[in-house]
ROLOMAR-977909 format. One line per 10 residues: their letters; for each residue x, y, z of N, C-alpha, C, O. Coordinates in steps of 0.1 Angstrom, whole numbers, plus 5000, padded with zeros to 4 digits. Example, Ala and Ser with C-alpha at 12.3 -4.5 7.8 and 13.67 -1.06 7.14 Angstrom:
<recs>
AS> 5132 4943 5078 5123 4955 5078 5132 4967 5078 5142 4967 5085; 5128 4978 5071 5137 4989 5071 5129 5000 5079 5134 5011 5080;
</recs>
This chain:
<recs>
XXXXXXXXXX> 5467 1969 1071 5473 1961 1081 5479 1969 1092 5479 1965 1104; 5486 1980 1089 5492 1988 1099 5482 1994 1108 5484 1994 1120; 5471 1999 1103 5461 2005 1111 5455 1995 1120 5452 1998 1132; 5452 1983 1115 5446 1973 1124 5456 1969 1135 5452 1966 1146; 5469 1968 1132 5479 1964 1142 5480 1975 1153 5480 1971 1165; 5480 1987 1149 5480 1998 1159 5468 1998 1167 5469 2001 1179; 5456 1995 1161 5444 1995 1169 5444 1984 1179 5439 1985 1190; 5450 1972 1175 5450 1961 1184 5461 1962 1195 5458 1959 1207; 5472 1968 1192 5483 1969 1201 5489 1983 1202 5501 1985 1198; 5481 1993 1206 5486 2006 1206 5498 2009 1216 5507 2017 1213;
XXXXXXXXXX> 5497 2002 1227 5508 2004 1237 5521 1999 1231 5532 2006 1233; 5521 1987 1225 5534 1982 1219 5539 1991 1208 5551 1994 1207; 5530 1997 1200 5534 2006 1189 5540 2018 1195 5550 2023 1190; 5534 2024 1205 5539 2036 1211 5552 2034 1218 5561 2043 1216; 5553 2023 1225 5566 2021 1232 5577 2018 1222 5589 2024 1224; 5575 2011 1212 5585 2008 1202 5590 2021 1195 5601 2023 1192; 5580 2030 1192 5583 2042 1185 5591 2051 1194 5601 2057 1189; 5587 2053 1206 5594 2062 1216 5608 2056 1218 5618 2064 1220; 5610 2043 1219 5623 2037 1222 5632 2040 1210 5644 2043 1212; 5628 2038 1198 5636 2041 1186 5640 2056 1186 5652 2059 1184;
XXXXXXXXXX> 5630 2064 1188 5633 2079 1187 5643 2083 1199 5651 2091 1197; 5640 2077 1210 5649 2080 1222 5663 2075 1219 5673 2082 1223; 5665 2063 1213 5678 2059 1210 5686 2068 1200 5698 2070 1202; 5679 2073 1190 5685 2082 1181 5688 2096 1188 5698 2102 1186; 5679 2100 1197 5681 2113 1204 5692 2112 1213 5698 2123 1217; 5697 2100 1217 5708 2099 1226 5721 2105 1220 5730 2108 1227; 5721 2106 1207 5733 2112 1200 5735 2126 1203 5745 2132 1200; 5725 2133 1210 5726 2147 1213 5736 2148 1225 5741 2160 1228; 5739 2138 1232 5748 2138 1243 5762 2142 1238 5768 2134 1230; 5768 2153 1242 5781 2157 1237 5781 2163 1223 5792 2164 1217;
XXXXXXXXXX> 5769 2167 1218 5769 2172 1204 5777 2186 1204 5776 2194 1213; 5784 2188 1193 5791 2201 1191 5787 2206 1177 5784 2199 1168; 5788 2220 1176 5785 2226 1164 5798 2229 1157 5808 2233 1163; 5798 2226 1144 5810 2228 1135 5808 2240 1126 5799 2241 1119; 5818 2249 1127 5817 2262 1119 5828 2261 1108 5830 2272 1102; 5834 2250 1106 5843 2249 1095 5837 2250 1081 5825 2246 1080; 5844 2255 1072 5839 2256 1058 5846 2246 1049 5857 2249 1044; 5840 2235 1047 5846 2225 1038 5853 2214 1046 5849 2202 1046; 5863 2217 1054 5870 2207 1062 5878 2198 1054 5880 2200 1042; 5884 2187 1061 5893 2178 1054 5886 2170 1043 5893 2166 1034;
XXXXXXXXXX> 5873 2168 1043 5866 2161 1033 5859 2170 1023 5851 2165 1015; 5862 2183 1023 5856 2192 1014 5863 2191 1000 5872 2183 0999; 5858 2198 0990 5864 2197 0977 5878 2203 0977 5881 2213 0983; 5887 2196 0970 5901 2200 0969 5902 2210 0958 5898 2209 0947; 5909 2221 0962 5911 2232 0953 5926 2236 0954 5933 2231 0963; 5930 2244 0945 5944 2249 0945 5947 2256 0958 5958 2255 0964; 5937 2264 0963 5939 2271 0975 5941 2262 0987 5949 2264 0996; 5932 2252 0988 5933 2242 0999 5946 2234 0999 5951 2231 1009; 5950 2230 0987 5963 2223 0986 5975 2232 0990 5984 2227 0997; 5974 2245 0987 5985 2254 0991 5985 2256 1006 5995 2256 1012;
XXXXXXXXXX> 5973 2257 1012 5972 2258 1026 5977 2246 1033 5984 2247 1044; 5975 2234 1028 5980 2222 1034 5995 2222 1033 6002 2218 1043; 6001 2226 1022 6016 2226 1021 6022 2236 1031 6032 2233 1037; 6016 2248 1032 6021 2258 1042 6020 2252 1056 6029 2255 1064; 6009 2245 1059 6008 2240 1073 6018 2230 1077 6020 2227 1088; 6024 2223 1066 6034 2213 1070 6047 2220 1075 6054 2214 1083; 6050 2232 1071 6063 2239 1075 6061 2250 1085 6070 2253 1092; 6049 2255 1086 6046 2266 1095 6034 2263 1104 6028 2253 1102; 6032 2271 1114 6020 2268 1123 6007 2267 1115 6006 2273 1104; 5998 2259 1120 5986 2256 1113 5978 2269 1108 5972 2268 1098;
XXXXXXXXXX> 5979 2279 1116 5972 2292 1112 5980 2301 1103 5976 2313 1102; 5991 2296 1097 5999 2306 1090 5992 2310 1077 5994 2322 1073; 5984 2302 1071 5977 2306 1058 5965 2315 1061 5959 2321 1052; 5961 2315 1074 5949 2323 1078 5951 2328 1092 5944 2324 1101; 5960 2338 1094 5963 2342 1108 5952 2350 1114 5944 2356 1107; 5952 2350 1127 5943 2359 1135 5950 2373 1135 5962 2374 1135; 5942 2383 1135 5948 2397 1134 5943 2405 1146 5932 2405 1150; 5953 2412 1153 5950 2421 1163 5951 2435 1158 5962 2439 1153; 5940 2442 1158 5940 2456 1152 5940 2466 1163 5931 2466 1172; 5949 2475 1163 5951 2485 1173 5950 2499 1167 5955 2502 1156;
XXXXXXXXXX> 5942 2508 1173 5941 2522 1169 5943 2531 1180 5940 2528 1192; 5949 2542 1177 5952 2552 1187 5939 2561 1190 5934 2567 1181; 5935 2560 1203 5923 2567 1206 5926 2580 1214 5917 2588 1217; 5939 2583 1217 5942 2595 1224 5948 2606 1215 5953 2616 1220; 5947 2604 1202 5952 2614 1193 5967 2613 1190 5972 2621 1183; 5974 2604 1197 5988 2602 1195 5991 2593 1183 5982 2590 1175; 6003 2589 1182 6008 2580 1171 6012 2567 1177 6016 2566 1189; 6012 2557 1169 6017 2543 1173 6031 2541 1168 6034 2545 1157; 6039 2534 1176 6052 2530 1172 6054 2515 1176 6046 2510 1184; 6063 2509 1170 6066 2495 1173 6070 2493 1187 6066 2483 1194;
XXXXXXXXXX> 6077 2502 1193 6081 2502 1207 6069 2502 1216 6069 2496 1226; 6060 2511 1212 6048 2512 1221 6039 2499 1221 6032 2497 1230; 6040 2491 1210 6033 2479 1209 6040 2466 1212 6035 2455 1211; 6053 2468 1216 6061 2456 1219 6056 2448 1231 6056 2435 1230; 6051 2455 1241 6045 2447 1252 6033 2439 1248 6032 2427 1253; 6025 2444 1240 6013 2436 1235 6018 2425 1227 6012 2414 1229; 6027 2427 1218 6032 2416 1210 6038 2405 1218 6036 2393 1215; 6046 2408 1228 6052 2398 1237 6041 2390 1245 6043 2378 1247; 6031 2398 1249 6020 2391 1257 6013 2381 1248 6009 2370 1252; 6011 2385 1235 6004 2376 1226 6012 2363 1223 6007 2352 1222;
XXXXXXXXXX> 6025 2365 1223 6034 2353 1220 6034 2343 1232 6037 2332 1230; 6031 2348 1244 6031 2339 1255 6018 2332 1257 6017 2323 1266; 6008 2335 1249 5995 2328 1250 5996 2314 1245 6000 2312 1234; 5992 2304 1253 5993 2290 1248 5984 2288 1236 5972 2292 1236; 5989 2282 1226 5982 2280 1213 5986 2289 1202 5982 2288 1191; 5995 2299 1206 6000 2308 1196 6014 2303 1192 6023 2301 1200; 6016 2301 1179 6028 2295 1174 6038 2306 1170 6050 2304 1172; 6034 2318 1166 6043 2328 1162 6035 2341 1161 6023 2342 1157; 6042 2352 1164 6036 2366 1163 6044 2373 1152 6056 2375 1154; 6037 2378 1142 6044 2385 1131 6048 2399 1136 6042 2404 1145;
XXXXXXXXXX> 6058 2405 1129 6061 2419 1132 6050 2429 1131 6040 2426 1123; 6050 2439 1139 6039 2449 1139 6040 2457 1125 6050 2461 1120; 6028 2458 1119 6026 2466 1107 6019 2479 1110 6007 2478 1115; 6025 2490 1108 6019 2503 1110 6013 2509 1098 6017 2507 1087; 6002 2517 1100 5996 2524 1088 6004 2536 1085 6013 2540 1093; 6002 2542 1073 6010 2553 1069 6009 2565 1078 6019 2572 1080; 5998 2567 1084 5996 2578 1094 6000 2575 1108 5999 2583 1117; 6003 2562 1110 6007 2557 1123 5996 2559 1134 5999 2560 1146; 5984 2559 1129 5973 2559 1138 5966 2545 1140 5957 2544 1148; 5971 2535 1133 5966 2522 1134 5977 2512 1131 5987 2515 1125;
XXXXXXXXXX> 5975 2500 1137 5985 2490 1135 5979 2476 1135 5967 2474 1140; 5986 2466 1129 5981 2453 1129 5992 2443 1133 6003 2445 1129; 5988 2434 1141 5997 2423 1146 5991 2410 1142 5981 2406 1148; 5997 2403 1132 5992 2390 1128 5997 2379 1138 6009 2379 1142; 5988 2370 1143 5990 2360 1152 5988 2347 1146 5977 2344 1141; 5998 2338 1145 5997 2325 1138 5994 2315 1149 6003 2312 1158; 5983 2309 1148 5978 2299 1158 5984 2285 1155 5988 2283 1143; 5985 2277 1164 5990 2263 1162 5979 2254 1158 5981 2242 1155; 5966 2258 1157 5955 2250 1153 5948 2257 1141 5949 2270 1140; 5941 2250 1133 5934 2255 1121 5923 2265 1126 5916 2262 1136;
XXXXXXXXXX> 5922 2276 1120 5913 2286 1124 5898 2282 1123 5890 2287 1130; 5896 2271 1116 5882 2266 1114 5878 2257 1125 5866 2253 1126; 5887 2253 1134 5884 2243 1144 5879 2250 1157 5881 2262 1159; 5872 2241 1165 5867 2246 1177 5878 2252 1187 5876 2261 1194; 5889 2245 1187 5900 2249 1195 5904 2263 1192 5908 2271 1201; 5905 2267 1179 5909 2280 1175 5898 2291 1180 5902 2301 1184; 5885 2287 1179 5875 2297 1183 5876 2299 1198 5874 2310 1203; 5878 2288 1206 5879 2289 1220 5892 2297 1224 5891 2306 1233; 5903 2296 1217 5915 2303 1220 5913 2318 1217 5917 2326 1225; 5907 2321 1206 5905 2335 1202 5895 2342 1211 5898 2353 1216;
XXXXXXXXXX> 5884 2335 1214 5874 2341 1223 5878 2342 1237 5873 2351 1244; 5887 2334 1241 5891 2334 1255 5905 2340 1258 5906 2352 1259; 5916 2332 1258 5929 2337 1262 5934 2349 1253 5940 2358 1258; 5932 2348 1240 5937 2358 1231 5931 2372 1234 5938 2382 1235; 5918 2372 1234 5911 2385 1237 5914 2390 1251 5914 2402 1253; 5916 2381 1260 5919 2385 1274 5933 2392 1274 5935 2402 1280; 5943 2386 1267 5956 2391 1266 5956 2405 1260 5963 2414 1264; 5948 2407 1249 5947 2420 1242 5941 2430 1252 5946 2441 1252; 5931 2426 1259 5924 2436 1268 5933 2440 1280 5933 2451 1284; 5942 2431 1284 5950 2434 1296 5963 2441 1292 5969 2448 1300;
XXXXXXXXXX> 5968 2439 1280 5982 2444 1276 5981 2455 1265 5992 2459 1260; 5970 2459 1261 5970 2470 1250 5975 2482 1257 5972 2485 1269; 5983 2490 1249 5988 2503 1255 5977 2513 1259 5966 2513 1253; 5980 2521 1269 5971 2531 1273 5968 2541 1261 5977 2544 1253; 5956 2545 1260 5952 2554 1249 5950 2547 1236 5950 2554 1225; 5948 2534 1236 5945 2527 1223 5933 2518 1225 5929 2514 1236; 5927 2515 1214 5916 2505 1213 5922 2493 1205 5929 2495 1195; 5919 2481 1209 5924 2469 1203 5913 2458 1201 5905 2456 1211; 5913 2452 1190 5903 2441 1187 5909 2430 1180 5919 2431 1173; 5904 2418 1182 5909 2406 1176 5900 2402 1164 5888 2402 1165;
XXXXXXXXXX> 5906 2400 1152 5898 2397 1140 5903 2384 1134 5912 2377 1140; 5898 2380 1123 5902 2368 1116 5891 2358 1116 5880 2360 1122; 5893 2347 1109 5883 2337 1107 5878 2331 1120 5865 2330 1122; 5887 2327 1129 5882 2322 1142 5874 2331 1150 5864 2328 1156; 5878 2344 1150 5870 2354 1157 5856 2356 1151 5847 2358 1158; 5856 2356 1138 5843 2357 1131 5833 2346 1135 5822 2348 1138; 5839 2334 1134 5830 2322 1137 5827 2321 1152 5816 2317 1155; 5835 2326 1160 5832 2327 1175 5820 2336 1177 5811 2333 1185; 5820 2348 1170 5809 2357 1172 5797 2352 1166 5786 2353 1171; 5798 2345 1154 5786 2338 1148 5780 2328 1157 5768 2327 1159;
XXXXXXXXXX> 5789 2320 1164 5784 2310 1173 5776 2316 1184 5765 2311 1188; 5780 2327 1190 5773 2334 1201 5760 2339 1195 5749 2338 1202; 5760 2345 1183 5748 2351 1177 5737 2340 1174 5726 2341 1177; 5742 2328 1169 5733 2317 1165 5727 2312 1178 5715 2309 1178; 5735 2310 1188 5729 2304 1201 5718 2313 1206 5708 2309 1211; 5721 2326 1206 5711 2336 1211 5698 2336 1202 5687 2336 1207; 5700 2335 1189 5688 2334 1180 5680 2322 1182 5668 2323 1183; 5687 2310 1184 5679 2298 1186 5672 2298 1199 5661 2293 1199; 5677 2304 1209 5670 2305 1222 5657 2314 1221 5648 2312 1229; 5657 2322 1211 5645 2331 1208 5636 2324 1198 5624 2323 1200;
XXXXXXXXXX> 5641 2319 1187 5633 2314 1176 5626 2301 1180 5614 2300 1178; 5632 2292 1187 5626 2279 1190 5613 2281 1199 5603 2276 1196; 5614 2289 1211 5603 2291 1219 5591 2298 1212 5580 2295 1213; 5595 2309 1204 5585 2317 1198 5577 2308 1187 5565 2308 1187; 5585 2300 1179 5579 2292 1169 5570 2281 1176 5559 2278 1171; 5575 2276 1187 5567 2265 1194 5554 2271 1199 5544 2264 1198; 5554 2283 1204 5541 2289 1209 5532 2291 1197 5520 2289 1198; 5537 2296 1186 5528 2299 1174 5523 2286 1169 5511 2285 1165; 5531 2275 1168 5526 2262 1163 5515 2257 1173 5505 2252 1168; 5517 2258 1186 5508 2254 1195 5494 2261 1194 5484 2255 1195;
XXXXXXXXXX> 5495 2274 1192 5483 2282 1190 5475 2277 1177 5463 2276 1177; 5482 2275 1166 5476 2270 1154 5469 2256 1156 5458 2254 1152; 5476 2247 1163 5471 2234 1166 5458 2235 1175 5448 2228 1173; 5459 2245 1185 5448 2247 1194 5435 2251 1186 5424 2246 1189; 5437 2260 1176 5426 2265 1168 5421 2254 1159 5409 2253 1157; 5430 2247 1153 5426 2237 1143 5419 2225 1149 5409 2220 1144; 5424 2220 1161 5420 2207 1167 5409 2210 1177 5403 2200 1182; 5408 2222 1182 5397 2225 1192 5399 2217 1204 5389 2211 1210; 5411 2215 1209 5414 2207 1220 5427 2213 1227 5435 2219 1221; 5428 2210 1240 5440 2213 1248 5450 2202 1248 5462 2205 1248;
XXXXXXXXXX> 5445 2190 1249 5455 2179 1251 5461 2174 1238 5473 2171 1237; 5453 2174 1227 5458 2170 1214 5470 2178 1209 5480 2172 1205; 5470 2192 1210 5482 2199 1206 5494 2195 1215 5506 2195 1209; 5493 2192 1227 5504 2189 1236 5510 2175 1231 5522 2174 1230; 5501 2166 1228 5506 2153 1223 5514 2155 1210 5524 2149 1208; 5508 2163 1201 5515 2165 1188 5528 2173 1189 5538 2169 1183; 5528 2183 1198 5541 2190 1200 5552 2181 1206 5563 2182 1202; 5548 2173 1216 5558 2164 1222 5563 2154 1211 5575 2151 1211; 5554 2149 1203 5559 2139 1193 5568 2145 1183 5578 2140 1179; 5564 2158 1178 5573 2165 1168 5586 2168 1175 5597 2167 1168;
XXXXXXXXXX> 5586 2173 1187 5598 2176 1194 5607 2164 1196 5620 2165 1194; 5602 2152 1199 5610 2140 1199 5615 2136 1186 5627 2132 1185; 5607 2138 1175 5612 2136 1162 5624 2145 1158 5634 2141 1152; 5623 2158 1162 5634 2167 1159 5647 2163 1167 5657 2163 1161; 5645 2159 1179 5657 2155 1187 5663 2143 1182 5675 2141 1181; 5655 2133 1177 5660 2121 1172 5667 2123 1159 5678 2117 1156; 5662 2132 1150 5669 2135 1138 5682 2142 1140 5692 2138 1134; 5683 2152 1149 5695 2159 1151 5705 2149 1158 5717 2150 1156; 5700 2141 1167 5709 2131 1174 5714 2121 1164 5726 2117 1165; 5706 2117 1154 5711 2107 1144 5722 2113 1136 5732 2107 1133;
XXXXXXXXXX> 5721 2126 1133 5731 2133 1125 5744 2134 1133 5755 2132 1128; 5743 2136 1146 5755 2137 1155 5761 2123 1156 5774 2122 1155; 5753 2112 1157 5759 2099 1157 5766 2095 1145 5777 2089 1146; 5761 2099 1133 5768 2096 1121 5780 2104 1118 5791 2099 1115; 5778 2117 1119 5789 2126 1114 5799 2129 1125 5811 2129 1123; 5795 2132 1137 5804 2136 1148 5811 2123 1154 5823 2124 1156; 5803 2113 1156 5809 2101 1163 5814 2091 1153 5825 2086 1155; 5806 2087 1144 5810 2076 1135 5821 2081 1125 5831 2074 1123; 5818 2092 1119 5828 2097 1108 5838 2107 1114 5847 2112 1107; 5837 2109 1128 5847 2117 1135 5849 2131 1129 5860 2136 1128;
XXXXXXXXXX> 5838 2138 1126 5838 2152 1122 5839 2160 1135 5836 2155 1145; 5844 2173 1133 5845 2181 1145 5831 2183 1152 5831 2186 1164; 5820 2182 1145 5807 2183 1150 5797 2184 1139 5801 2181 1127; 5785 2187 1142 5775 2189 1131 5775 2203 1127 5778 2212 1134; 5771 2205 1114 5771 2219 1109 5762 2228 1117 5751 2224 1121; 5767 2240 1119 5760 2249 1128 5746 2254 1122 5738 2258 1130; 5744 2252 1109 5731 2256 1103 5721 2244 1105 5709 2246 1102; 5726 2232 1108 5717 2221 1108 5705 2222 1117 5694 2219 1113; 5706 2226 1130 5694 2227 1138 5683 2236 1133 5672 2232 1133; 5687 2247 1127 5677 2256 1122 5671 2251 1109 5659 2252 1107;
XXXXXXXXXX> 5679 2244 1100 5673 2238 1088 5663 2227 1092 5653 2226 1086; 5667 2219 1102 5658 2208 1106 5645 2214 1112 5635 2208 1110; 5647 2224 1120 5635 2230 1126 5625 2236 1115 5613 2234 1116; 5631 2242 1105 5623 2248 1094 5615 2237 1086 5604 2239 1083; 5623 2226 1083 5617 2216 1074 5611 2205 1081 5599 2201 1079; 5618 2198 1090 5613 2186 1097 5602 2189 1106 5591 2182 1106; 5603 2199 1114 5592 2203 1124 5580 2207 1116 5569 2204 1120; 5582 2216 1106 5570 2221 1098 5563 2209 1091 5551 2208 1092; 5571 2201 1084 5564 2190 1077 5558 2180 1087 5547 2174 1084; 5566 2177 1098 5560 2168 1107 5547 2172 1113 5538 2165 1116;
XXXXXXXXXX> 5547 2185 1116 5534 2191 1121 5523 2190 1111 5511 2187 1115; 5526 2192 1099 5516 2191 1088 5510 2177 1087 5498 2175 1087; 5519 2167 1087 5515 2153 1086 5507 2149 1099 5497 2142 1098; 5511 2154 1110 5503 2151 1123 5490 2157 1123 5480 2151 1127; 5489 2169 1117 5475 2176 1116 5466 2168 1107 5454 2166 1110; 5472 2163 1096 5464 2155 1086 5458 2142 1093 5447 2140 1092; 5467 2135 1100 5462 2122 1105 5453 2125 1118 5444 2118 1120; 5456 2135 1125 5448 2138 1137 5435 2143 1134 5425 2139 1140; 5434 2151 1124 5421 2156 1120 5412 2145 1114 5400 2144 1116; 5418 2135 1107 5411 2124 1102 5406 2114 1113 5395 2109 1113;
XXXXXXXXXX> 5415 2113 1124 5411 2105 1135 5399 2111 1142 5390 2104 1146; 5399 2124 1144 5388 2131 1150 5375 2129 1142 5364 2126 1147; 5376 2130 1128 5365 2128 1120 5359 2114 1121 5347 2112 1122; 5368 2104 1121 5364 2090 1122 5358 2087 1136 5349 2079 1138; 5364 2094 1146 5359 2092 1160 5344 2096 1162 5337 2091 1170; 5340 2106 1154 5326 2111 1155 5316 2101 1148 5304 2103 1149; 5321 2091 1142 5312 2081 1136 5309 2070 1146 5317 2069 1156; 5299 2063 1145 5295 2052 1155 5307 2042 1156 5313 2038 1146; 5309 2037 1168 5319 2026 1170 5330 2030 1179 5330 2042 1183; 5338 2020 1183 5349 2023 1193 5360 2032 1186 5361 2033 1174;
XXXXXXXXXX> 5368 2038 1195 5378 2047 1191 5389 2040 1183 5394 2045 1173; 5392 2028 1188 5403 2021 1181 5400 2017 1167 5408 2017 1158; 5387 2014 1165 5383 2011 1151 5384 2024 1143 5387 2024 1131; 5381 2036 1149 5382 2048 1142 5396 2051 1138 5399 2056 1127; 5406 2048 1147 5420 2050 1145 5424 2042 1133 5432 2046 1124; 5420 2029 1133 5424 2020 1122 5419 2025 1108 5426 2025 1098; 5406 2031 1108 5401 2036 1096 5409 2049 1092 5412 2050 1080; 5412 2057 1101 5420 2069 1098 5433 2066 1092 5438 2072 1082; 5440 2056 1098 5453 2052 1092 5452 2047 1078 5459 2050 1069; 5441 2038 1076 5439 2032 1063 5437 2043 1052 5442 2041 1041;
XXXXXXXXXX> 5429 2053 1056 5426 2063 1046 5436 2074 1044 5437 2080 1033; 5444 2077 1054 5453 2088 1054 5468 2084 1052 5475 2092 1046; 5472 2073 1057 5486 2069 1056 5492 2068 1042 5503 2073 1040; 5484 2064 1032 5490 2064 1018 5494 2078 1013 5505 2079 1007; 5486 2088 1016 5490 2101 1012 5502 2106 1019 5511 2112 1013; 5502 2104 1033 5513 2108 1041 5526 2101 1036 5537 2107 1035; 5525 2088 1034 5537 2080 1031 5542 2084 1017 5555 2086 1015; 5534 2087 1008 5538 2091 0994 5545 2105 0995 5556 2106 0989; 5538 2114 1001 5544 2128 1002 5558 2127 1010 5567 2134 1005; 5558 2120 1021 5571 2119 1028 5582 2112 1020 5593 2117 1021;
XXXXXXXXXX> 5579 2102 1013 5589 2095 1005 5594 2104 0994 5606 2104 0992; 5586 2111 0987 5590 2120 0976 5599 2131 0982 5610 2134 0976; 5595 2137 0993 5603 2148 0999 5616 2143 1004 5626 2149 1003; 5615 2131 1011 5628 2126 1017 5638 2123 1006 5650 2125 1008; 5634 2117 0995 5643 2114 0984 5648 2127 0978 5660 2128 0975; 5640 2137 0977 5644 2150 0971 5655 2157 0980 5665 2161 0975; 5652 2158 0993 5662 2163 1002 5674 2154 1004 5685 2159 1005; 5671 2141 1004 5682 2132 1007 5692 2132 0996 5704 2128 0998; 5688 2136 0984 5698 2136 0973 5709 2146 0975 5720 2145 0969; 5707 2156 0984 5718 2165 0988 5729 2158 0995 5740 2163 0995;
XXXXXXXXXX> 5727 2146 1000 5737 2139 1007 5748 2134 0998 5759 2131 1003; 5746 2135 0985 5756 2132 0975 5764 2144 0971 5772 2143 0962; 5761 2155 0978 5768 2168 0974 5783 2168 0977 5787 2159 0984; 5790 2178 0973 5804 2178 0974 5809 2182 0988 5820 2178 0992; 5802 2190 0996 5806 2195 1008 5800 2188 1020 5790 2182 1019; 5807 2189 1032 5803 2182 1044 5789 2188 1048 5780 2181 1053; 5788 2201 1048 5776 2208 1052 5764 2203 1044 5753 2200 1049; 5766 2203 1030 5755 2198 1022 5751 2184 1025 5739 2180 1025; 5761 2175 1027 5758 2161 1030 5751 2160 1043 5741 2152 1044; 5754 2167 1053 5748 2166 1066 5733 2171 1064 5724 2164 1070;
XXXXXXXXXX> 5731 2182 1057 5717 2187 1056 5709 2177 1048 5697 2174 1052; 5714 2171 1037 5707 2161 1029 5703 2149 1037 5692 2144 1037; 5713 2144 1044 5711 2131 1052 5700 2134 1063 5691 2127 1065; 5703 2145 1071 5694 2147 1083 5680 2151 1079 5670 2146 1085; 5679 2159 1068 5665 2163 1064 5658 2152 1058 5646 2150 1062; 5664 2144 1050 5657 2132 1045 5653 2122 1055 5642 2117 1055; 5662 2120 1065 5659 2111 1076 5647 2116 1085 5638 2109 1088; 5648 2129 1088 5638 2136 1096 5624 2135 1089 5614 2133 1096; 5623 2137 1076 5610 2136 1069 5605 2122 1070 5593 2119 1072; 5614 2112 1068 5610 2098 1069 5604 2094 1083 5594 2088 1084;
XXXXXXXXXX> 5611 2099 1093 5607 2096 1107 5593 2103 1109 5584 2097 1115; 5592 2116 1104 5579 2123 1106 5568 2116 1100 5557 2115 1105; 5570 2112 1087 5559 2106 1080 5556 2092 1084 5544 2089 1087; 5566 2083 1085 5563 2069 1087 5563 2065 1101 5556 2055 1105; 5570 2072 1110 5570 2068 1124 5560 2076 1133 5552 2071 1140; 5562 2089 1132 5554 2098 1140 5539 2098 1136 5530 2095 1144; 5536 2101 1123 5523 2103 1119 5515 2090 1116 5503 2090 1118; 5522 2080 1112 5515 2067 1109 5514 2058 1120 5506 2049 1121; 5524 2059 1130 5524 2049 1141 5522 2056 1154 5513 2052 1161; 5531 2065 1158 5531 2070 1172 5518 2078 1175 5512 2075 1185;
XXXXXXXXXX> 5515 2088 1167 5503 2096 1170 5490 2088 1170 5482 2089 1179; 5488 2079 1160 5476 2071 1160 5476 2061 1173 5465 2059 1179; 5488 2056 1176 5488 2047 1188 5485 2055 1201 5477 2050 1209; 5490 2067 1202 5486 2076 1214 5471 2079 1213 5464 2080 1224; 5466 2082 1201 5451 2085 1200 5443 2073 1205 5433 2074 1211; 5447 2060 1201 5440 2048 1205 5441 2046 1220 5431 2042 1226; 5452 2049 1226 5454 2048 1240 5445 2058 1248 5439 2055 1258; 5446 2070 1244 5439 2081 1251 5424 2081 1248 5416 2086 1256; 5419 2076 1237 5405 2075 1233 5400 2089 1232 5407 2098 1227; 5387 2091 1235 5381 2104 1234 5386 2115 1243 5383 2127 1241;
XXXXXXXXXX> 5394 2111 1253 5400 2121 1262 5411 2129 1255 5415 2140 1260; 5416 2124 1243 5425 2132 1235 5420 2145 1231 5427 2155 1230; 5407 2146 1230 5401 2159 1225 5395 2167 1237 5387 2177 1235; 5400 2165 1249 5396 2172 1260 5399 2187 1258 5410 2190 1253; 5391 2196 1262 5378 2194 1270 5366 2192 1261 5355 2190 1267; 5367 2191 1248 5355 2189 1239 5356 2175 1233 5363 2174 1222; 5350 2165 1239 5351 2152 1234 5341 2149 1222 5330 2153 1223; 5346 2144 1211 5337 2140 1200 5328 2129 1205 5332 2120 1212; 5315 2129 1200 5306 2119 1204 5302 2111 1191 5304 2116 1180; 5297 2099 1193 5293 2091 1182 5282 2099 1174 5274 2106 1180;
XXXXXXXXXX> 5282 2098 1161 5273 2105 1152 5259 2101 1155 5250 2110 1155; 5256 2088 1159 5243 2084 1161 5237 2090 1173 5225 2093 1174; 5246 2093 1184 5241 2100 1196 5241 2115 1195 5234 2122 1202; 5249 2120 1185 5251 2135 1185 5239 2141 1178 5234 2152 1183; 5233 2135 1167 5222 2142 1160 5211 2131 1157 5213 2124 1147; 5200 2130 1165 5190 2120 1161 5183 2123 1148 5182 2135 1144; 5179 2113 1141 5173 2115 1128 5160 2121 1129 5153 2119 1139; 5155 2129 1119 5142 2136 1120 5131 2125 1119 5133 2114 1115; 5119 2129 1124 5108 2119 1125 5105 2113 1112 5104 2100 1111; 5104 2120 1100 5100 2113 1088 5111 2103 1084 5107 2092 1079;
XXXXXX> 5124 2106 1086 5134 2097 1082 5134 2085 1090 5136 2073 1086; 5131 2086 1104 5130 2075 1112 5118 2066 1109 5119 2054 1110; 5108 2072 1105 5096 2065 1101 5098 2057 1088 5095 2045 1088; 5105 2063 1079 5108 2056 1066 5118 2044 1069 5117 2034 1063; 5128 2047 1078 5137 2037 1082 5130 2025 1088 5133 2013 1086; 5120 2028 1097 5112 2018 1103 5104 2010 1093 5097 2000 1097;
</recs>
């Protein structure tokens, strides 16, 4: 019934699918990456309870301070007096609640200044503070003849954020080019790979947007887990591409038989959709079970991966791609259009005589 409906009303099926995916993808507006480990809804432990108690009486960063590490690069020694100017500059930075006394190493060639922030080190505000004003103050007020660096949880996650962003800018385009080449070789077409890549990309955006709508906006989390885009790309895009190849290859096979293209699309859906739906449902349930996990990161990965696989299997491969194939007809396989089998290879003379 689904195949026949898509064959009769491909435009309506395509528009409805794109509208739903577009509505989910709207959640990408204002999306933020969360680098927190556990967060307020993570598992309660003795350490987390202790940190909460400390935060009630001291600045939020007291249980996990940022550290400024200073080393003498001129061969001299460090003294508290030599580092007073730096400590005072750090105390004047907005967002710093307290600066601990300078701690010198035994040989006085290195020193540490603990900085207690007014925000939790796992929050975006702490990463922005450390990466911006705090590091700027250290660069401007470190004593001559010394090297100084900012460490701590917020500094680590700030650097991870930069590294992840750079990696994603490389990984996504490279993977997209490789997938496009594979589709080009398998489908022997220039237009079909474009259609499949656009549909899979829309499915990826819709899945990530849905995660942002649920966790960042509805549940008011600081953002979506920073590993989520890469996990979704690895699983949702890969599986979505596999399902699309399966249905598209069957559509091409059915298109080579006698009859109109829309009838071929209906037959392809009828024969292929059960396998895609079964595989998608099993995988979605398997990954979706992670949504019952103890940590926010695990729950986000379970929810988003399960949803993405369902969208890939039931919406992209069974509805959107067949609908686009029905609308585009044999031009989908440009520049090599499949022809009807009856016109492609005429029967040999003996067979035609027997048929007569």
